[in-house]
C-alpha positions in Angstrom: 109.0 82.9 68.3 106.3 82.4 70.9 105.0 85.6 72.6 105.3 85.4 76.4 103.4 87.8 78.7 103.4 88.3 82.4 99.8 87.5 83.4 98.7 89.3 86.5 96.2 86.5 87.0 98.7 84.0 88.4 101.6 86.4 88.4 103.8 84.5 86.0 105.1 84.8 82.5 103.1 82.6 80.3 103.0 81.7 76.6 100.3 83.5 74.8 97.7 81.3 73.2 94.5 83.0 71.8 91.1 81.5 72.1 90.7 81.5 68.3 93.7 80.7 66.0 94.9 83.9 64.4 92.5 86.2 66.1 92.9 88.2 69.4 90.3 90.1 71.4 91.7 92.8 73.6 89.9 95.2 76.0 91.6 98.3 77.5 90.1 100.4 80.2 89.8 103.8 78.8 89.7 107.4 80.2 87.1 108.9 82.5 86.3 112.0 80.4 85.9 114.6 83.1 89.3 116.1 82.7 92.4 116.0 80.5 94.2 112.7 80.5 97.6 112.9 82.2 100.8 111.5 80.8 100.5 108.8 83.5 97.2 107.8 82.0 98.8 107.8 78.6 101.4 105.2 79.6 98.6 102.6 79.8 97.2 103.5 76.5 100.5 103.6 74.7 101.3 100.1 76.2 98.0 98.8 74.8 98.9 100.3 71.4 102.3 98.7 71.5 100.9 95.3 72.4 98.4 95.5 69.6 101.2 96.4 67.2 103.2 93.4 68.4 100.3 91.1 67.8 99.5 92.4 64.4 103.2 92.3 63.5 103.1 88.6 64.4 100.2 88.1 62.1 97.2 88.2 64.5 93.9 89.9 63.5 93.2 92.1 66.6 89.8 93.3 67.7 90.7 96.2 70.1 88.0 97.7 72.4 88.6 100.7 74.7 85.7 102.2 76.6 85.0 105.8 77.4 83.7 106.3 81.0 81.3 109.2 80.9 79.2 108.3 83.9 79.4 106.3 87.2 83.0 106.7 88.2 82.8 108.1 91.7 85.5 110.2 93.4 86.1 107.3 95.9 86.7 103.7 94.7 84.7 102.6 97.8 81.5 104.0 96.1 81.4 107.1 98.1 81.7 110.7 96.9 80.3 112.3 93.7 80.2 111.1 90.2 83.4 112.6 88.5 81.2 114.0 85.7 79.2 116.0 88.3 82.4 117.2 89.8 83.5 118.5 86.4 80.1 120.0 85.8 80.4 122.0 89.0 84.0 123.0 88.3 83.4 124.3 84.8 79.8 125.3 84.9 78.9 123.3 81.9 76.4 120.6 80.9 77.8 117.1 81.9 77.1 115.8 78.3 79.1 118.7 76.8 82.0 118.0 79.3 82.0 114.3 78.3 82.1 115.3 74.6 84.8 117.9 75.0 87.2 115.6 77.0 86.5 112.6 74.7 87.5 114.7 71.7 90.6 115.9 73.5 91.6 112.4 74.4 91.2 111.2 70.8 93.4 114.2 69.6 96.0 113.4 72.3 95.9 109.7 71.2 96.6 110.8 67.6 99.5 112.9 68.8 101.3 109.9 70.4 100.4 107.8 67.3 97.9 105.4 68.8 96.0 103.2 66.4 92.3 103.8 66.6 90.5 101.1 68.6 88.2 98.8 66.7 85.4 99.9 69.0 85.3 102.8 71.4 82.0 102.4 73.3 80.6 105.0 75.7 79.1 104.0 79.0 76.1 106.2 78.5 75.3 104.5 75.2 75.2 101.1 76.8 72.9 101.5 79.8 70.6 98.8 78.6 73.4 96.2 78.4 74.6 97.2 81.9 71.1 96.8 83.4 70.7 93.4 81.7 74.0 92.2 83.3 73.0 93.4 86.7 69.8 91.5 86.3 71.8 88.3 85.6 74.0 88.9 88.6 70.9 89.5 90.7 69.1 86.4 89.4 72.2 84.3 90.2 72.1 85.5 93.8 75.1 87.8 94.0 73.4 91.1 94.4 71.3 92.8 97.1 69.5 96.1 97.5 70.2 98.8 100.2 69.0 102.4 100.4 71.4 103.9 98.0 71.6 101.2 95.3 72.2 97.6 94.2 75.4 96.0 95.5 77.6 93.0 94.6 78.0 90.6 97.5 81.7 89.7 97.4 81.4 87.1 100.2 79.3 84.9 97.7 82.4 84.5 95.5 85.0 82.2 96.8 87.9 83.5 94.8 87.1 87.2 95.0 90.4 89.1 95.0 92.3 86.4 93.1 93.6 89.0 90.6 95.1 91.1 93.3 96.7 88.1 95.1 94.6 88.8 98.2 92.0 86.7 99.8 88.6 88.3 100.8 89.7 88.5 104.4 92.9 90.3 103.5 91.1 92.7 101.2 88.6 93.4 104.0 91.3 93.9 106.5 93.0 96.4 104.3 89.9 98.2 103.3 89.2 101.8 104.5 86.7 102.5 107.2 83.3 101.6 105.8 81.2 104.7 105.4 78.2 102.8 104.2 77.2 100.7 107.2 74.4 99.0 105.1 77.0 97.2 103.0 77.2 93.5 104.1 81.0 93.4 103.5 83.5 96.3 103.2 84.6 95.1 99.7 81.0 95.0 98.3 80.6 97.5 95.4 77.8 99.3 93.6 76.3 97.8 90.5 73.5 100.5 90.3 73.3 103.7 92.3 70.0 105.5 93.1 69.7 109.2 92.3 69.5 111.2 95.5 66.3 113.3 95.9 68.3 116.5 96.5 70.8 115.9 93.7 70.5 117.5 90.3 71.7 114.9 87.9 71.8 115.2 84.1 72.8 111.6 83.7 70.2 109.2 85.1 68.0 106.4 83.8 65.1 104.3 84.8 65.8 100.8 85.9 64.0 97.8 87.5 65.3 99.0 90.9 64.7 102.7 90.5 66.0 105.8 88.8 69.8 106.2 88.9 73.0 105.4 87.1 75.4 102.4 86.8 78.4 101.8 89.0 81.8 102.2 87.4 82.8 98.6 87.1 79.7 97.2 85.4 80.3 99.2 82.2 83.5 97.3 81.3 82.0 93.9 81.9 78.9 94.7 79.9 80.6 96.3 77.0 83.5 93.7 76.8 80.8 91.1 76.7 79.0 92.8 73.9 82.0 93.5 71.6 84.3 90.5 72.4 84.1 86.8 73.2 83.0 85.8 76.6 85.7 85.2 77.9 88.1 87.2 75.6 91.9 87.0 75.3 93.6 90.1 76.9 92.4 92.7 79.4 94.8 95.7 80.0 95.0 98.7 82.3 97.2 100.4 84.8 98.3 98.8 88.0 95.9 101.1 89.9 93.2 98.8 88.6 94.6 95.6 90.1 93.0 95.9 93.6 89.6 97.3 92.9 88.3 97.9 89.4 89.6 94.7 87.7 88.8 92.3 90.5 85.3 93.7 90.5 85.0 93.3 86.8 86.1 89.7 87.1 83.6 89.2 89.9 80.7 90.5 87.8 81.5 88.2 84.9 81.9 85.2 87.1 78.6 85.9 88.8 76.8 86.7 85.5 78.4 84.2 83.0 80.6 81.9 85.0 84.0 83.0 83.6 86.8 85.3 84.6 86.2 87.7 81.7 89.7 87.4 80.2 92.5 84.8 80.0 95.4 87.3 80.3 95.4 90.4 82.5 98.2 92.8 81.6 99.0 95.8 83.8 101.6 98.6 83.5 103.4 100.1 86.5 102.9 103.7 87.5 104.6 106.7 85.9 106.3 108.8 88.7 107.4 112.4 88.4 110.8 113.5 89.8 110.9 110.3 91.9 107.5 110.8 93.5 103.9 110.2 93.0 102.0 112.0 90.2 98.8 113.8 91.1 96.6 116.8 90.4 96.9 117.9 94.1 100.7 117.8 93.6 100.6 119.9 90.5 102.5 117.4 88.5 99.9 115.5 86.6 101.3 116.8 83.3 99.3 116.4 80.0 100.2 116.4 76.4 99.5 120.1 76.3 102.1 120.6 79.0 104.6 118.5 77.0 104.0 120.7 73.9 104.2 123.9 75.9 107.7 122.9 77.1 108.8 122.6 73.5 108.7 118.8 73.2 106.9 116.6 70.7 104.3 114.0 71.9 106.3 111.3 70.0 109.3 112.1 72.2 107.2 111.0 75.1 106.3 107.8 73.3 110.0 107.3 72.7 110.7 108.0 76.4 108.2 105.3 77.4 110.0 102.7 75.2 113.2 103.2 77.4 111.6 101.3 80.4 109.9 98.0 80.8 106.2 98.3 81.2 106.1 96.5 84.5 108.8 98.8 86.0 107.8 102.1 87.6 109.3 104.8 85.3 110.4 108.2 86.5 109.4 111.2 84.4 111.6 114.3 84.4 111.8 117.1 81.9 115.5 116.3 81.5 114.6 112.7 80.6 112.1 113.9 78.1 114.7 116.2 76.6 117.1 113.2 76.2 114.3 111.3 74.5 113.6 114.3 72.1 117.3 114.5 71.3 117.6 110.8 70.7 114.5 110.9 68.4 115.9 113.9 66.5 119.2 112.2 66.1 117.4 109.1 64.8 115.5 111.2 62.2 118.6 113.0 61.1 120.5 109.8 60.6 117.9 108.0 58.5 117.4 110.9 56.2 120.6 110.3 54.4 119.9 106.6 53.6 119.1 105.1 50.3 115.5 103.9 49.6 114.7 100.7 51.4 114.9 97.3 49.9 111.7 95.1 49.8 112.5 92.3 52.3 114.5 92.1 55.5 114.9 89.7 58.5 113.9 91.1 61.9 113.8 87.8 63.8 116.1 89.0 66.6 113.9 92.2 67.0 110.8 90.0 67.3 112.4 87.6 69.7 113.2 90.5 72.0 109.6 91.7 71.9 108.3 88.3 72.5 110.0 88.2 75.8 107.3 90.0 77.8 107.3 93.1 75.6 110.9 94.1 76.1 110.7 97.4 74.4 114.0 98.8 75.9 115.7 95.9 74.3 113.9 96.3 71.1 114.8 100.0 71.0 118.5 99.1 71.6 118.3 96.6 68.7 116.9 99.4 66.5 120.0 101.5 67.3 122.3 98.5 66.7 120.9 98.5 63.1 121.2 102.3 62.8 124.8 102.1 63.9 125.6 99.0 62.1 127.6 98.4 58.9 124.8 97.2 56.7 124.0 98.9 53.4 121.9 101.9 54.0 119.0 100.6 51.9 119.0 97.5 54.0 119.1 99.5 57.2 116.2 101.7 56.0 114.0 98.6 55.3 114.9 97.0 58.7 114.2 100.2 60.7 110.9 100.8 58.9 109.8 97.3 59.7 110.7 97.7 63.3 108.8 101.0 63.4 105.7 99.2 62.5 105.7 98.2 66.2 107.5 101.1 67.8 105.2 103.6 66.1 107.7 106.6 65.8 106.6 107.6 62.3 110.0 107.1 60.9 108.6 106.7 57.3 108.3 110.4 57.3 112.1 110.7 57.5 113.8 107.7 55.9 115.5 108.7 52.7 113.9 112.1 52.8 116.5 114.9 53.2 115.4 117.9 55.1 114.0 120.6 52.9 114.2 124.1 54.5 112.0 126.8 52.8 113.6 130.2 52.1 111.3 131.9 54.5 112.6 129.7 57.4 116.2 130.1 56.3 115.6 133.9 56.5 114.2 133.6 60.0 117.2 131.5 61.0 119.6 134.1 59.8 117.7 136.9 61.7 117.8 134.7 64.8 121.5 134.2 64.5 122.0 138.0 64.3 119.8 138.5 67.3 121.8 136.0 69.3 125.0 137.7 68.3 123.6 140.9 69.5 122.4 139.2 72.7 118.9 140.2 72.0 117.4 137.1 73.4 113.8 138.4 73.5 113.8 138.7 69.6 115.7 135.4 69.5 112.9 133.6 71.3 110.2 135.3 69.2 111.9 134.1 66.1 112.2 130.6 67.5 108.5 130.7 67.9 107.9 131.7 64.3 110.3 128.9 63.1 108.4 126.4 65.2 105.1 127.7 63.7 106.6 127.0 60.3 107.2 123.4 61.3 110.7 123.4 62.4 112.6 123.1 65.8 115.8 125.1 66.2 118.6 123.8 68.5 121.5 125.9 69.7 125.0 124.5 70.2 128.6 125.7 70.1 128.6 125.0 66.3 125.5 127.3 65.8 121.9 126.6 65.0 120.6 123.3 63.7 117.0 122.6 62.4 114.8 119.5 62.8 111.2 119.1 61.8 108.7 119.9 64.6 105.7 117.6 64.9 104.1 118.8 68.1 
């Protein structure tokens, strides 16, 4: 049962072999904490959580590192525009440090809602300025950096295989680059390692360096922090497919220039999450968040279930109808497992694991879960099997297996009042009572047969 993963570096499915027997080092590009993470962002983090669970399920000890970008990420990947933290500072009229703290806390809370395992380390860029400066010094000493008026830049022409991760040569990347706004750059693909503070700019996040006061570029933080917390190189680097053409090639270039390796052996990327068949974006008004999901009456775990229904390398289309289908499926699953007997101690889930080992086939794994649920096994055997599968799927089914729904008298009374309100077509009162029922921890659904209750875990 060998795990096979599609490695973006080489673009082929490969057998996974860790550097150290029984141990895996994994780095995940985390959020830029200047605004609330979107559900598109969350697809990458949930995939990382799922892969970690698969690895631990297989018996590996996983060291999982995810960074927090709280400085240096400019609004333009070509090193133009403003630092996103400054953008948030102007937008909200708050201290940049307070903004970073607020959105970091919010991200951690959202992560808990979709049942992400906490990373082994969650380093912040602003807490590792020294490490970033040291790596830039190494890059410079090895002849890959140069200084211009606004900062220290990486000379991509010095690296023969720059762009290998994206599948493009340097010439192809330069031909496809946007019009160069910084005419001092030697090559269009060169990127900032350290940016100087502008005289007219009021920065709250800046540091002294051997080159002048300023702040690190976006890419250097990941190289420096992965090098600190993991092997050099390490096993697996993860992120969304938007990182394939700029951020991750630049990380790889920095590590090659500084330490002579490609940073990681396996590069795993998830495809974009679309909305209603199109792009997701703030300007389009559809960069939904976990708060939006909850406000629509859905549980964050229903979103996790929704993501399990598509392969991670396939663009997935989000609609509220699709999320409703996921919520209903999750509710049906919970209602089914409640009536089962207590689980037995040991079960065989080899078929489930073989499905997962084929490039993380979570749609297939979810289908196998339902095969067990609808199968003719003894319910105690089903319970044990489903709970073992859920160690990977992360749907918190242990809260429901062999635990019949207990409805408090107060909630039953609210349910009766709501039935009466609906009979009188007083839908305003009906909606108000629905809210009270939800506040008590239950979700009410209406059908031709009347009202049904499930537990609400928003």
